[in-house]
DOMAR-768282 format. One record per atom (N, C-alpha, C): residue in three letters; y, z, x; residue number from 1. Coordinates in Angstrom, 2 decimals, always signed. Each point is the difference from the previous one (the first is absolute). Layout:
R:ALA:Y:Z:X:NUM
...
END
This chain:
R:MET:-1.20:+0.00:+0.82:1
R:MET:+1.20:+0.00:-0.82:1
R:MET:+1.27:+0.00:+0.86:1
R:ILE:-0.06:+0.71:+1.12:2
R:ILE:+1.17:+0.09:+0.87:2
R:ILE:+0.39:-1.36:+0.55:2
R:TYR:-0.98:-0.85:+0.32:3
R:TYR:+0.30:-1.33:+0.54:3
R:TYR:+0.52:-0.94:-1.08:3
R:PHE:-0.44:+0.22:-1.23:4
R:PHE:+0.53:-0.78:-1.12:4
R:PHE:+1.48:+0.33:-0.19:4
R:LEU:+0.34:+1.29:+0.02:5
R:LEU:+1.39:+0.42:-0.16:5
R:LEU:+0.87:-0.50:+1.15:5
R:LYS:-0.55:+0.00:+1.22:6
R:LYS:+0.73:-0.52:+1.15:6
R:LYS:+0.29:-1.48:-0.19:6
R:GLY:-1.00:-0.74:-0.46:7
R:GLY:+0.18:-1.43:-0.24:7
R:GLY:+1.00:-0.26:-1.11:7
R:PHE:-0.06:+0.80:-1.06:8
R:PHE:+0.91:-0.17:-1.13:8
R:PHE:+1.44:+0.27:+0.43:8
R:THR:+0.20:+1.10:+0.73:9
R:THR:+1.34:+0.37:+0.46:9
R:THR:+0.57:-1.06:+0.93:9
R:LEU:-0.83:-0.45:+0.95:10
R:LEU:+0.44:-1.01:+0.95:10
R:LEU:+0.26:-1.33:-0.71:10
R:GLY:-0.80:-0.30:-1.02:11
R:GLY:+0.18:-1.23:-0.75:11
R:GLY:+1.34:-0.05:-0.71:11
R:ILE:+0.40:+1.13:-0.59:12
R:ILE:+1.31:+0.09:-0.67:12
R:ILE:+1.11:-0.15:+1.03:12
R:ALA:-0.14:+0.67:+1.14:13
R:ALA:+1.02:-0.06:+1.05:13
R:ALA:+0.14:-1.41:+0.55:13
R:TYR:-1.09:-0.76:-0.01:14
R:TYR:+0.00:-1.35:+0.54:14
R:TYR:+0.66:-1.00:-0.96:14
R:VAL:-0.26:+0.16:-1.30:15
R:VAL:+0.44:-1.00:-0.96:15
R:VAL:+1.33:+0.33:-0.67:15
R:ALA:+0.40:+1.27:-0.03:16
R:ALA:+1.17:+0.42:-0.76:16
R:ALA:+1.35:-0.48:+0.53:16
R:PRO:+0.23:-0.03:+1.31:17
R:PRO:+1.34:-0.39:+0.48:17
R:PRO:+0.42:-1.37:-0.54:17
R:ILE:+1.31:-0.09:-0.38:18
R:ILE:+0.51:-1.26:-0.55:18
R:ILE:-0.20:-1.14:+0.99:18
R:GLY:-0.57:-1.07:-0.46:19
R:GLY:-0.25:-1.15:+0.86:19
R:GLY:-0.09:-1.26:-0.84:19
R:VAL:-0.39:-1.09:+0.62:20
R:VAL:-0.05:-1.28:-0.71:20
R:VAL:-1.00:+0.04:-1.15:20
R:GLN:-1.14:+0.66:+0.20:21
R:GLN:-1.00:+0.11:-1.06:21
R:GLN:+0.56:+0.72:-1.22:21
R:ASN:+0.64:+1.12:+0.24:22
R:ASN:+0.56:+0.79:-1.10:22
R:ASN:+1.08:-0.77:-0.74:22
R:LEU:+0.86:-0.69:+0.73:23
R:LEU:+1.07:-0.77:-0.61:23
R:LEU:-0.57:-1.14:-0.84:23
R:PHE:-1.06:-0.63:+0.49:24
R:PHE:-0.65:-1.08:-0.74:24
R:PHE:-0.59:+0.53:-1.31:24
R:ALA:-0.65:+1.18:+0.06:25
R:ALA:-0.59:+0.60:-1.19:25
R:ALA:+1.08:+0.39:-1.01:25
R:ILE:+1.09:+0.59:+0.48:26
R:ILE:+1.10:+0.41:-0.87:26
R:ILE:+0.64:-1.21:-0.66:26
R:ASN:+0.26:-1.03:+0.80:27
R:ASN:+0.64:-1.22:-0.52:27
R:ASN:-0.88:-0.66:-1.06:27
R:THR:-1.29:-0.03:+0.25:28
R:THR:-0.93:-0.61:-0.96:28
R:THR:-0.05:+0.80:-1.30:28
R:SER:-0.02:+1.33:+0.12:29
R:SER:-0.04:+0.86:-1.19:29
R:SER:+1.25:-0.17:-0.86:29
R:LEU:+1.12:-0.30:+0.64:30
R:LEU:+1.26:-0.18:-0.72:30
R:LEU:+0.11:-1.36:-0.66:30
R:THR:-0.60:-1.01:+0.59:31
R:THR:+0.21:-1.37:-0.49:31
R:THR:-1.17:-0.60:-0.76:31
R:GLN:-1.19:+0.56:+0.17:32
R:GLN:-1.17:-0.59:-0.63:32
R:GLN:-0.47:+0.83:-1.20:32
R:SER:-0.92:-0.56:-0.75:33
R:SER:-0.58:+0.72:-1.14:33
R:SER:-0.83:+1.17:+0.52:33
R:LYS:-0.28:+0.96:-0.89:34
R:LYS:-0.77:+1.18:+0.40:34
R:LYS:-1.37:-0.40:+0.54:34
R:LYS:-0.65:-0.96:-0.67:35
R:LYS:-1.31:-0.45:+0.44:35
R:LYS:+0.07:-0.58:+1.41:35
R:ARG:+0.99:-0.85:+0.25:36
R:ARG:+0.12:-0.62:+1.32:36
R:ARG:+0.39:+1.04:+1.06:36
R:ALA:+0.78:+1.00:-0.39:37
R:ALA:+0.40:+1.05:+0.94:37
R:ALA:-1.23:+0.76:+0.49:37
R:TYR:-0.92:+0.31:-0.91:38
R:TYR:-1.21:+0.74:+0.39:38
R:TYR:-0.98:-0.88:+0.78:38
R:ILE:-0.05:-1.28:-0.34:39
R:ILE:-0.84:-0.93:+0.77:39
R:ILE:+0.54:-0.06:+1.44:39
R:THR:+1.32:-0.08:+0.12:40
R:THR:+0.62:-0.03:+1.32:40
R:THR:-0.28:+1.28:+0.76:40
R:ALA:+0.08:+1.14:-0.69:41
R:ALA:-0.28:+1.29:+0.64:41
R:ALA:-1.43:+0.03:+0.54:41
R:PHE:-0.94:-0.55:-0.78:42
R:PHE:-1.39:-0.05:+0.43:42
R:PHE:-0.16:-0.89:+1.23:42
R:ILE:+0.69:-1.14:+0.01:43
R:ILE:-0.09:-0.92:+1.13:43
R:ILE:+0.58:+0.63:+1.26:43
R:ILE:+1.17:+0.65:-0.13:44
R:ILE:+0.61:+0.67:+1.15:44
R:ILE:-0.92:+1.10:+0.50:44
R:MET:-0.58:+0.75:-0.94:45
R:MET:-0.93:+1.07:+0.36:45
R:MET:-1.18:-0.55:+0.79:45
R:PHE:-0.52:-1.15:-0.43:46
R:PHE:-1.13:-0.62:+0.69:46
R:PHE:+0.35:-0.32:+1.44:46
R:PHE:+1.14:-0.67:+0.20:47
R:PHE:+0.40:-0.36:+1.37:47
R:PHE:+0.34:+1.23:+0.82:47
R:ASP:+0.58:+1.01:-0.65:48
R:ASP:+0.35:+1.23:+0.70:48
R:ASP:-1.26:+0.73:+0.48:48
R:ILE:-1.00:+0.06:-0.87:49
R:ILE:-1.24:+0.68:+0.36:49
R:ILE:-0.75:-0.76:+1.09:49
R:THR:-0.06:-1.34:-0.13:50
R:THR:-0.69:-0.78:+1.04:50
R:THR:+0.70:+0.14:+1.35:50
R:LEU:+1.34:+0.07:-0.03:51
R:LEU:+0.75:+0.20:+1.24:51
R:LEU:-0.28:+1.38:+0.58:51
R:SER:-0.06:+1.00:-0.86:52
R:SER:-0.28:+1.37:+0.46:52
R:SER:-1.37:+0.08:+0.65:52
R:VAL:-0.99:-0.62:-0.63:53
R:VAL:-1.36:+0.00:+0.55:53
R:VAL:-0.03:-0.73:+1.34:53
R:ALA:+0.71:-1.15:+0.05:54
R:ALA:+0.05:-0.78:+1.24:54
R:ALA:+0.66:+0.80:+1.12:54
R:CYS:+1.07:+0.70:-0.34:55
R:CYS:+0.69:+0.82:+1.00:55
R:CYS:-0.90:+1.14:+0.47:55
R:PHE:-0.73:+0.57:-0.92:56
R:PHE:-0.92:+1.09:+0.33:56
R:PHE:-1.08:-0.49:+0.97:56
R:LEU:-0.37:-1.27:-0.19:57
R:LEU:-1.04:-0.59:+0.86:57
R:LEU:+0.58:-0.64:+1.26:57
R:GLY:+1.35:-0.09:+0.08:58
R:GLY:+0.61:-0.47:+1.23:58
R:GLY:+0.66:-1.36:+0.02:58
R:ALA:+0.35:-0.57:-1.18:59
R:ALA:+0.64:-1.32:-0.01:59
R:ALA:+1.35:+0.02:+0.68:59
R:GLY:+0.74:+1.09:-0.21:60
R:GLY:+1.32:+0.09:+0.63:60
R:GLY:-0.10:+0.02:+1.51:60
R:ALA:-1.05:+0.67:+0.50:61
R:ALA:-0.19:+0.05:+1.45:61
R:ALA:-0.34:-1.38:+0.55:61
R:ILE:-0.76:-0.78:-0.78:62
R:ILE:-0.36:-1.36:+0.41:62
R:ILE:+1.25:-0.86:+0.09:62
R:MET:+0.89:+0.13:-1.02:63
R:MET:+1.23:-0.78:+0.00:63
R:MET:+0.88:+0.38:+1.18:63
R:SER:+0.08:+1.30:+0.28:64
R:SER:+0.83:+0.47:+1.11:64
R:SER:-0.55:-0.47:+1.34:64
R:ALA:-1.33:-0.17:+0.07:65
R:ALA:-0.63:-0.40:+1.26:65
R:ALA:+0.21:-1.49:+0.28:65
R:SER:+0.27:-0.78:-1.05:66
R:SER:+0.20:-1.44:+0.16:66
R:SER:+1.47:-0.34:-0.24:66
R:LYS:+0.72:-0.31:+1.05:67
R:LYS:+1.41:-0.33:-0.12:67
R:LYS:+0.22:-1.26:-0.85:67
R:TRP:-0.89:-0.98:+0.14:68
R:TRP:+0.15:-1.24:-0.75:68
R:TRP:-0.19:+0.25:-1.50:68
R:LEU:-0.98:+0.82:-0.35:69
R:LEU:-0.24:+0.31:-1.41:69
R:LEU:+1.16:+0.80:-0.57:69
R:GLU:+0.47:+0.97:+0.76:70
R:GLU:+1.14:+0.81:-0.44:70
R:GLU:+1.24:-0.87:-0.16:70
R:LEU:+0.19:-0.93:+0.93:71
R:LEU:+1.15:-0.91:-0.05:71
R:LEU:-0.06:-0.90:-1.24:71
R:THR:-1.18:-0.52:-0.30:72
R:THR:-0.18:-0.88:-1.15:72
R:THR:+0.27:+0.73:-1.31:72
R:VAL:-0.61:+1.18:-0.15:73
R:VAL:+0.18:+0.78:-1.22:73
R:VAL:+1.45:+0.42:-0.17:73
R:MET:+0.62:+0.43:+1.08:74
R:MET:+1.38:+0.46:-0.07:74
R:MET:+0.96:-1.15:-0.31:74
R:GLY:-0.22:-1.16:+0.62:75
R:GLY:+0.88:-1.15:-0.23:75
R:GLY:-0.08:-0.52:-1.42:75
R:ILE:-1.21:-0.27:-0.46:76
R:ILE:-0.19:-0.51:-1.37:76
R:ILE:+0.43:+1.05:-1.01:76
R:GLY:-0.42:+1.24:+0.25:77
R:GLY:+0.32:+1.08:-0.93:77
R:GLY:+1.50:+0.21:-0.18:77
R:SER:+0.76:-0.05:+1.09:78
R:SER:+1.45:+0.24:-0.08:78
R:SER:+0.68:-1.07:-0.84:78
R:LEU:-0.38:-1.26:+0.19:79
R:LEU:+0.62:-1.10:-0.75:79
R:LEU:-0.33:+0.08:-1.49:79
R:VAL:-1.26:+0.31:-0.29:80
R:VAL:-0.41:+0.09:-1.41:80
R:VAL:+0.67:+1.19:-0.68:80
R:VAL:+0.10:+1.13:+0.68:81
R:VAL:+0.64:+1.18:-0.56:81
R:VAL:+1.47:-0.28:-0.29:81
R:ILE:+0.69:-0.68:+0.92:82
R:ILE:+1.41:-0.36:-0.21:82
R:ILE:+0.13:-0.92:-1.22:82
R:TYR:-0.92:-0.95:-0.13:83
R:TYR:+0.01:-0.91:-1.14:83
R:TYR:-0.17:+0.76:-1.32:83
R:ILE:-0.91:+0.97:+0.00:84
R:ILE:-0.23:+0.82:-1.20:84
R:ILE:+1.27:+0.75:-0.36:84
R:GLY:+0.69:+0.55:+1.01:85
R:GLY:+1.24:+0.73:-0.23:85
R:GLY:+1.06:-0.86:-0.65:85
R:PHE:+0.20:-1.22:+0.52:86
R:PHE:+0.98:-0.91:-0.57:86
R:PHE:-0.39:-0.41:-1.42:86
R:SER:-1.30:-0.15:-0.25:87
R:SER:-0.47:-0.38:-1.34:87
R:SER:+0.32:+1.09:-1.01:87
R:ILE:-0.15:+1.25:+0.41:88
R:ILE:+0.29:+1.12:-0.89:88
R:ILE:+1.49:+0.06:-0.32:88
R:ILE:+0.85:-0.19:+1.02:89
R:ILE:+1.45:+0.03:-0.21:89
R:ILE:+0.45:-1.13:-0.93:89
R:ARG:-0.61:-1.18:+0.16:90
R:ARG:+0.40:-1.16:-0.82:90
R:ARG:-0.48:+0.11:-1.44:90
R:SER:-1.04:+0.80:-0.24:91
R:SER:-0.57:+0.08:-1.35:91
R:SER:+0.98:+0.64:-0.96:91
R:LYS:+0.12:-0.57:-1.19:92
R:LYS:+0.89:+0.51:-1.03:92
R:LYS:-0.80:+0.18:-1.29:92
R:THR:-0.58:+1.17:-0.16:93
R:THR:-0.82:+0.28:-1.17:93
R:THR:+0.82:+0.69:-1.08:93
R:LYS:-0.18:-0.43:-1.23:94
R:LYS:+0.75:+0.58:-1.12:94
R:LYS:-0.73:+1.19:-0.62:94
R:LEU:-1.20:+0.30:+0.49:95
R:LEU:-0.78:+1.12:-0.52:95
R:LEU:-0.24:-0.11:-1.50:95
R:ASP:-0.27:-1.22:-0.45:96
R:ASP:-0.26:-0.24:-1.42:96
R:ASP:-1.50:+0.07:-0.23:96
R:ASP:-0.46:+1.01:-0.75:97
R:ASP:-1.44:+0.20:-0.21:97
R:ASP:-0.64:-1.15:-0.78:97
R:SER:+0.81:-0.79:-0.71:98
R:SER:-0.56:-1.09:-0.78:98
R:SER:-0.29:-1.22:+0.86:98
R:THR:+0.43:+0.03:+1.23:99
R:THR:-0.20:-1.13:+0.90:99
R:THR:-1.28:+0.18:+0.80:99
R:ASP:-0.76:-1.05:+0.13:100
R:ASP:-1.22:+0.05:+0.80:100
R:ASP:+0.37:-0.09:+1.47:100
R:VAL:-0.10:+1.13:+0.66:101
R:VAL:+0.40:+0.04:+1.41:101
R:VAL:-1.20:+0.10:+0.94:101
R:ASP:-1.19:-0.21:-0.54:102
R:ASP:-1.18:+0.07:+0.86:102
R:ASP:+0.06:-1.08:+1.07:102
R:ILE:-0.30:+0.40:+1.23:103
R:ILE:-0.04:-0.95:+1.10:103
R:ILE:-1.46:-0.28:+0.33:103
R:PRO:-0.30:-1.14:+0.62:104
R:PRO:-1.39:-0.33:+0.30:104
R:PRO:-0.68:+1.08:+0.84:104
R:ILE:-1.26:+0.27:-0.33:105
R:ILE:-0.77:+1.00:+0.75:105
R:ILE:-0.07:-0.38:+1.47:105
R:ALA:-0.09:-1.30:+0.28:106
R:ALA:-0.09:-0.46:+1.40:106
R:ALA:+1.23:+0.43:+0.78:106
R:LYS:+1.17:-0.04:-0.64:107
R:LYS:+1.24:+0.41:+0.68:107
R:LYS:+0.01:+1.51:+0.23:107
R:VAL:-0.51:+0.75:-0.98:108
R:VAL:-0.09:+1.45:+0.15:108
R:VAL:-0.94:+0.34:+1.17:108
R:LEU:-1.13:-0.69:+0.06:109
R:LEU:-0.97:+0.24:+1.06:109
R:LEU:+0.58:-0.29:+1.38:109
R:THR:+0.63:-1.16:+0.13:110
R:THR:+0.54:-0.38:+1.32:110
R:THR:+1.14:+0.92:+0.42:110
R:THR:+0.88:+0.35:-0.94:111
R:THR:+1.13:+0.87:+0.34:111
R:THR:-0.48:+1.39:+0.37:111
R:ALA:-0.95:+0.54:-0.78:112
R:ALA:-0.53:+1.34:+0.29:112
R:ALA:-0.72:+0.01:+1.35:112
R:CYS:-0.69:-1.08:+0.30:113
R:CYS:-0.70:-0.11:+1.28:113
R:CYS:+1.01:-0.05:+1.15:113
R:ILE:+1.07:-0.76:-0.19:114
R:ILE:+1.01:-0.16:+1.05:114
R:ILE:+0.70:+1.32:+0.29:114
R:VAL:+0.45:+0.71:-1.06:115
R:VAL:+0.75:+1.23:+0.22:115
R:VAL:-0.88:+1.13:+0.52:115
R:THR:-1.32:-0.22:-0.02:116
R:THR:-0.92:+1.02:+0.52:116
R:THR:-0.57:-0.40:+1.34:116
R:TRP:-0.73:-1.11:+0.03:117
R:TRP:-0.73:-0.39:+1.21:117
R:TRP:+0.86:-0.69:+1.05:117
R:PHE:+1.15:-0.56:-0.41:118
R:PHE:+0.89:-0.63:+0.97:118
R:PHE:+1.14:+0.95:+0.40:118
R:ASN:-0.28:+1.27:-0.15:119
R:ASN:+0.96:+1.04:+0.37:119
R:ASN:-0.50:+0.70:+1.26:119
R:PRO:+0.44:-0.44:+1.18:120
R:PRO:-0.49:+0.58:+1.25:120
R:PRO:+0.19:+1.50:+0.08:120
R:GLN:+1.12:+0.48:-0.56:121
R:GLN:+0.25:+1.43:+0.06:121
R:GLN:-1.03:+0.78:-0.81:121
R:ALA:-0.44:-0.58:-1.13:122
R:ALA:-1.03:+0.64:-0.81:122
R:ALA:-1.31:+0.08:+0.77:122
R:LEU:-0.31:-1.05:+0.74:123
R:LEU:-1.22:+0.00:+0.82:123
R:LEU:+0.08:+1.06:+1.09:123
R:ILE:+1.16:+0.08:+0.64:124
R:ILE:+0.17:+0.96:+1.08:124
R:ILE:-0.01:+1.43:-0.53:124
R:ASP:+0.79:+0.23:-1.08:125
R:ASP:+0.04:+1.34:-0.60:125
R:ASP:-1.38:+0.41:-0.52:125
R:GLY:-0.68:-0.96:-0.61:126
R:GLY:-1.34:+0.29:-0.52:126
R:GLY:-0.96:+0.37:+1.11:126
R:THR:+0.11:-0.68:+1.11:127
R:THR:-0.87:+0.30:+1.14:127
R:THR:+0.29:+1.39:+0.55:127
R:LEU:+1.29:+0.33:+0.10:128
R:LEU:+0.38:+1.31:+0.54:128
R:LEU:-0.44:+1.13:-0.94:128
R:LEU:+0.20:-0.20:-1.30:129
R:LEU:-0.32:+1.06:-0.95:129
R:LEU:-1.50:+0.08:-0.32:129
R:LEU:-0.58:-1.16:-0.30:130
R:LEU:-1.41:-0.02:-0.43:130
R:LEU:-0.96:-0.14:+1.17:130
R:GLY:+0.34:-0.93:+0.93:131
R:GLY:-0.88:-0.20:+1.14:131
R:GLY:-0.11:+1.24:+0.87:131
R:ALA:+1.13:+0.66:+0.22:132
R:ALA:-0.01:+1.19:+0.83:132
R:ALA:-0.77:+1.14:-0.67:132
R:SER:+0.02:+0.03:-1.33:133
R:SER:-0.69:+1.07:-0.73:133
R:SER:-1.52:-0.15:+0.10:133
R:LYS:-0.43:-1.22:+0.25:134
R:LYS:-1.44:-0.26:+0.06:134
R:LYS:-0.69:+0.85:+1.06:134
R:ALA:+0.71:+0.25:+1.10:135
R:ALA:-0.58:+0.77:+1.10:135
R:ALA:-0.21:+1.46:-0.36:135
R:THR:+0.72:+0.49:-1.01:136
R:THR:-0.10:+1.41:-0.38:136
R:THR:-0.97:+0.25:-1.15:136
R:ILE:-0.61:-1.07:-0.49:137
R:ILE:-0.88:+0.11:-1.16:137
R:ILE:-1.44:-0.29:+0.42:137
R:PRO:-0.96:+0.85:-0.41:138
R:PRO:-1.41:-0.27:+0.29:138
R:PRO:-0.39:-1.38:-0.50:138
R:GLN:-0.77:-0.72:+0.77:139
R:GLN:-0.33:-1.39:-0.32:139
R:GLN:-0.62:-0.15:-1.38:139
R:ASN:-0.82:+0.97:-0.40:140
R:ASN:-0.69:-0.10:-1.28:140
R:ASN:+0.90:+0.37:-1.19:140
R:LEU:+1.23:+0.45:+0.27:141
R:LEU:+0.92:+0.38:-1.07:141
R:LEU:+1.24:-0.91:-0.06:141
R:GLY:-0.04:-1.08:+0.77:142
R:GLY:+1.12:-0.93:-0.01:142
R:GLY:+0.23:-0.61:-1.37:142
R:TYR:-1.09:-0.25:-0.74:143
R:TYR:+0.13:-0.61:-1.32:143
R:TYR:+0.68:+0.96:-0.99:143
R:VAL:-0.20:+1.31:+0.18:144
R:VAL:+0.65:+1.00:-0.86:144
R:VAL:+1.50:-0.01:+0.24:144
R:PHE:+0.38:-0.06:+1.26:145
R:PHE:+1.42:-0.06:+0.37:145
R:PHE:+0.64:-1.25:-0.59:145
R:MET:-0.64:-1.16:+0.15:146
R:MET:+0.55:-1.25:-0.50:146
R:MET:+0.01:-0.05:-1.53:146
R:LEU:-0.92:+0.72:-0.64:147
R:LEU:+0.00:+0.08:-1.46:147
R:LEU:+1.29:+0.68:-0.46:147
R:GLY:+0.39:+1.04:+0.72:148
R:GLY:+1.25:+0.68:-0.32:148
R:GLY:+1.20:-0.92:+0.19:148
R:VAL:-0.02:-0.78:+1.07:149
R:VAL:+1.09:-0.96:+0.27:149
R:VAL:+0.09:-1.03:-1.12:149
R:CYS:-1.15:-0.53:-0.42:150
R:CYS:-0.04:-1.04:-1.04:150
R:CYS:+0.48:+0.54:-1.35:150
R:ILE:-0.42:+1.20:-0.34:151
R:ILE:+0.43:+0.60:-1.27:151
R:ILE:+1.50:+0.27:+0.02:151
R:ALA:+0.52:+0.42:+1.15:152
R:ALA:+1.44:+0.23:+0.14:152
R:ALA:+0.76:-1.30:-0.23:152
R:SER:-0.51:-1.10:+0.54:153
R:SER:+0.63:-1.31:-0.17:153
R:SER:+0.02:-0.40:-1.47:153
R:ALA:-1.15:+0.13:-0.66:154
R:ALA:-0.10:-0.37:-1.42:154
R:ALA:+0.94:+0.84:-0.85:154
R:LEU:+0.02:+1.31:+0.27:155
R:LEU:+0.87:+0.90:-0.76:155
R:LEU:+1.48:-0.36:+0.19:155
R:TRP:+0.37:-0.31:+1.24:156
R:TRP:+1.39:-0.32:+0.29:156
R:TRP:+0.46:-1.26:-0.72:156
R:TRP:-0.76:-1.10:+0.15:157
R:TRP:+0.45:-1.27:-0.57:157
R:TRP:+0.04:+0.00:-1.51:157
R:PHE:-1.01:+0.63:-0.64:158
R:PHE:+0.00:+0.01:-1.46:158
R:PHE:+1.02:+1.00:-0.55:158
R:SER:+0.26:+1.09:+0.72:159
R:SER:+1.02:+0.96:-0.43:159
R:SER:+1.39:-0.62:+0.13:159
R:LEU:+0.25:-0.70:+1.12:160
R:LEU:+1.29:-0.64:+0.21:160
R:LEU:+0.27:-1.04:-1.08:160
R:THR:-1.01:-0.80:-0.29:161
R:THR:+0.14:-1.04:-1.03:161
R:THR:+0.25:+0.63:-1.37:161
R:THR:-0.71:+1.08:-0.31:162
R:THR:+0.16:+0.67:-1.29:162
R:THR:+1.40:+0.57:-0.17:162
R:VAL:+0.49:+0.68:+1.03:163
R:VAL:+1.33:+0.62:-0.07:163
R:VAL:+1.09:-1.07:-0.18:163
R:VAL:-0.06:-1.06:+0.81:164
R:VAL:+1.01:-1.05:-0.09:164
R:VAL:-0.07:-0.71:-1.35:164
R:THR:-1.22:-0.24:-0.49:165
R:THR:-0.18:-0.68:-1.28:165
R:THR:+0.55:+0.85:-1.15:165
R:LEU:-0.21:+1.32:+0.04:166
R:LEU:+0.46:+0.89:-1.06:166
R:LEU:+1.53:+0.03:-0.09:166
R:PHE:+0.66:-0.07:+1.16:167
R:PHE:+1.46:+0.07:+0.02:167
R:PHE:+0.66:-1.37:+0.06:167
R:LYS:-0.81:-1.03:-0.15:168
R:LYS:+0.50:-1.38:+0.08:168
R:LYS:+1.08:-0.27:-1.05:168
R:SER:-0.18:+0.55:-1.20:169
R:SER:+0.95:-0.25:-1.09:169
R:SER:+1.37:+0.62:+0.25:169
R:LYS:+0.07:+0.96:+0.91:170
R:LYS:+1.26:+0.67:+0.30:170
R:LYS:+0.86:-0.80:+0.98:170
R:ILE:-0.62:-1.04:+0.59:171
R:ILE:+0.69:-0.77:+1.04:171
R:ILE:+0.66:-1.23:-0.60:171
R:THR:+1.31:-0.09:+0.13:172
R:THR:+0.76:-1.14:-0.52:172
R:THR:-0.06:-1.15:+1.00:172
R:PRO:+0.33:-1.22:-0.45:173
R:PRO:+0.01:-1.15:+0.93:173
R:PRO:+0.88:+0.24:+1.21:173
R:LYS:+1.14:+0.68:-0.21:174
R:LYS:+0.92:+0.27:+1.10:174
R:LYS:-0.65:+0.91:+1.03:174
R:ILE:-0.66:+1.05:-0.50:175
R:ILE:-0.68:+0.93:+0.90:175
R:ILE:-1.14:-0.71:+0.72:175
R:PHE:-0.74:-0.82:-0.74:176
R:PHE:-1.12:-0.72:+0.61:176
R:PHE:+0.47:-0.94:+1.09:176
R:ASN:+1.09:-0.73:-0.25:177
R:ASN:+0.51:-0.92:+1.02:177
R:ASN:+0.43:+0.77:+1.25:177
R:PHE:+0.55:+1.20:-0.21:178
R:PHE:+0.38:+0.84:+1.15:178
R:PHE:-1.24:+0.42:+0.78:178
R:ILE:-1.07:+0.40:-0.75:179
R:ILE:-1.25:+0.38:+0.64:179
R:ILE:-0.58:-1.18:+0.78:179
R:ASN:+0.11:-1.19:-0.60:180
R:ASN:-0.47:-1.22:+0.68:180
R:ASN:+0.76:-0.21:+1.31:180
R:MET:+1.31:+0.20:-0.05:181
R:MET:+0.82:-0.19:+1.20:181
R:MET:-0.40:+0.99:+1.09:181
R:VAL:-0.18:+1.26:-0.39:182
R:VAL:-0.38:+1.04:+0.96:182
R:VAL:-1.39:-0.27:+0.58:182
R:CYS:-0.96:-0.27:-0.91:183
R:CYS:-1.37:-0.27:+0.45:183
R:CYS:-0.06:-1.24:+0.90:183
R:GLY:+0.69:-1.06:-0.44:184
R:GLY:+0.00:-1.23:+0.77:184
R:GLY:+0.63:+0.20:+1.37:184
R:ALA:+1.14:+0.72:+0.04:185
R:ALA:+0.68:+0.26:+1.27:185
R:ALA:-0.88:+0.82:+0.93:185
R:PHE:-0.70:+1.00:-0.57:186
R:PHE:-0.89:+0.84:+0.80:186
R:PHE:-1.12:-0.85:+0.60:186
R:ILE:-0.58:-0.87:-0.82:187
R:ILE:-1.12:-0.82:+0.47:187
R:ILE:+0.48:-1.00:+1.07:187
R:ILE:+1.20:-0.59:-0.21:188
R:ILE:+0.55:-0.93:+1.00:188
R:ILE:+0.26:+0.72:+1.31:188
R:PHE:+0.56:+1.20:-0.10:189
R:PHE:+0.26:+0.80:+1.20:189
R:PHE:-1.31:+0.30:+0.73:189
R:TYR:-1.03:+0.36:-0.77:190
R:TYR:-1.31:+0.28:+0.60:190
R:TYR:-0.56:-1.26:+0.66:190
R:GLY:+0.10:-1.14:-0.72:191
R:GLY:-0.47:-1.25:+0.58:191
R:GLY:+0.76:-0.38:+1.25:191
R:GLY:+1.31:+0.28:+0.00:192
R:GLY:+0.82:-0.26:+1.18:192
R:GLY:-0.41:+0.85:+1.19:192
R:SER:-0.36:+1.26:-0.27:193
R:SER:-0.45:+0.87:+1.09:193
R:SER:-1.33:-0.49:+0.56:193
R:LEU:-0.86:-0.52:-0.89:194
R:LEU:-1.27:-0.57:+0.46:194
R:LEU:+0.26:-1.24:+0.86:194
R:LEU:+0.96:-0.83:-0.43:195
R:LEU:+0.33:-1.21:+0.74:195
R:LEU:+0.56:+0.36:+1.38:195
R:TYR:+0.82:+1.05:+0.05:196
R:TYR:+0.55:+0.48:+1.26:196
R:TYR:-1.11:+0.47:+0.94:196
R:ASP:-0.97:+0.76:-0.58:197
R:ASP:-1.14:+0.45:+0.80:197
R:ASP:-0.85:-1.18:+0.47:197
R:PHE:-0.08:-1.03:-0.86:198
R:PHE:-0.75:-1.22:+0.35:198
R:PHE:+0.65:-0.68:+1.20:198
R:ILE:+1.32:-0.10:-0.01:199
R:ILE:+0.72:-0.64:+1.11:199
R:ILE:-0.20:+0.77:+1.30:199
R:LYS:+0.09:+1.34:-0.09:200
R:LYS:-0.20:+0.82:+1.20:200
R:LYS:-1.42:-0.16:+0.53:200
R:LEU:-0.97:-0.02:-0.90:201
R:LEU:-1.39:-0.14:+0.43:201
R:LEU:-0.24:-1.37:+0.58:201
R:ALA:+0.61:-1.04:-0.62:202
R:ALA:-0.17:-1.37:+0.49:202
R:ALA:+0.51:-0.15:+1.43:202
R:LYS:+1.08:+0.70:+0.33:203
R:LYS:+0.55:-0.06:+1.35:203
R:LYS:-0.99:+0.55:+1.04:203
R:THR:-0.79:+1.00:-0.40:204
R:THR:-0.97:+0.57:+0.93:204
R:THR:-1.24:-0.88:+0.15:204
R:VAL:-0.29:-0.77:-1.06:205
R:VAL:-1.19:-0.88:+0.02:205
R:VAL:+0.27:-1.29:+0.76:205
R:PHE:+1.18:-0.58:-0.28:206
R:PHE:+0.33:-1.29:+0.65:206
R:PHE:+0.71:+0.27:+1.31:206
END
């Protein structure tokens, strides 16, 4: 039980800080139907859990060990993240519940994958938090620890979606556009920092 609680606590600490994933989930909950918001939450949860498991098994360490792989992920990821940020700022949603605002599942899948797996910082943080914890856990109890991490992820994404969906009606178009501007600016800034790190890393490789 102690290792389950450790995994659960660490899982919340890993996923809770505001980041591109959280902003994507919040934005979707505000602009999409309730059904699509929960489908998106499930998709994000899936990618988040698979990333957590990969980090626990050492994917982040593999990326860090290969400069070319790290360079590729960071370069592509930074450009895509910046594009997502500009897309959010440009979007002008009227928050009309009578309008069909469902977006293709394929777009939800690709965007959720990008904001999770093409996030070098998430890989590095995941490796430090989850990978490092692996050494302190008995080998036969690793699955208990990761079960706690996975449940924490599921609880976070569905709770976040539920809270935003419940208060969605309180948000006016003006407030939403402001949220879009803030979220978009944050994501662009994050993408810019990734691009800056990409340039610095490229100088050491070439």
